C-alpha positions as CSV (number, residue, x, y, z in Angstrom):
1,M,-14.1,-82.4,53.9
2,T,-16.4,-81.1,51.2
3,Q,-17.7,-84.6,50.4
4,S,-18.8,-85.1,54.0
5,I,-20.6,-81.7,53.9
6,Y,-22.3,-82.7,50.6
7,R,-23.3,-86.0,52.1
8,F,-24.7,-84.3,55.3
9,F,-26.9,-82.0,53.2
10,A,-28.0,-84.8,50.9
11,D,-29.0,-87.2,53.7
12,E,-32.7,-87.1,54.2
13,S,-33.1,-89.9,56.7
14,G,-33.9,-87.5,59.6
15,L,-36.3,-85.4,57.5
16,T,-39.3,-87.6,58.2
17,T,-38.8,-87.3,61.9
18,V,-38.7,-83.5,61.6
19,E,-41.8,-83.5,59.4
20,Y,-43.7,-85.6,62.0
21,A,-42.6,-83.3,64.8
22,I,-43.8,-80.2,62.9
23,A,-47.1,-81.8,62.0
24,G,-47.6,-82.9,65.7
25,A,-46.8,-79.4,66.9
26,L,-49.3,-77.8,64.4
27,I,-52.0,-80.3,65.5
28,G,-51.3,-79.5,69.1
29,V,-51.6,-75.7,68.5
30,A,-54.9,-76.3,66.6
31,V,-56.3,-78.3,69.5
32,I,-55.3,-75.7,72.0
33,L,-56.8,-72.9,69.9
34,A,-60.0,-74.9,69.4
35,F,-60.4,-75.6,73.1
36,T,-59.6,-72.0,73.9
37,T,-62.2,-70.7,71.4
38,L,-64.9,-73.3,72.1
39,G,-64.1,-73.8,75.8
40,G,-67.3,-72.4,77.2
41,S,-69.6,-74.3,74.9
42,V,-67.7,-77.6,75.3
43,A,-67.8,-77.2,79.1
44,G,-71.5,-76.6,79.0
45,T,-72.1,-79.6,76.8
46,V,-70.0,-81.8,79.1
47,M,-72.0,-80.6,82.1
48,I,-75.3,-81.4,80.3
49,I,-74.0,-84.9,79.4
50,D,-72.8,-85.4,83.0
51,G,-76.3,-84.5,84.3
52,I,-77.9,-87.0,81.9
53,L,-75.7,-90.0,82.7
54,P,-76.4,-91.9,85.9
55,G,-73.9,-92.6,88.5
């Protein structure tokens, strides 16, 4: 029983997946914060570009 517990804690095969999930969540939070903070200026810039482009 104790050997299987030791093997469980020593197994790092799922660790990479967890690291990618945490990194993805942090990037998502950063993007949301950036758009929340810069939302008005980004929307204004998009409207300017929309007015310049034909069609």
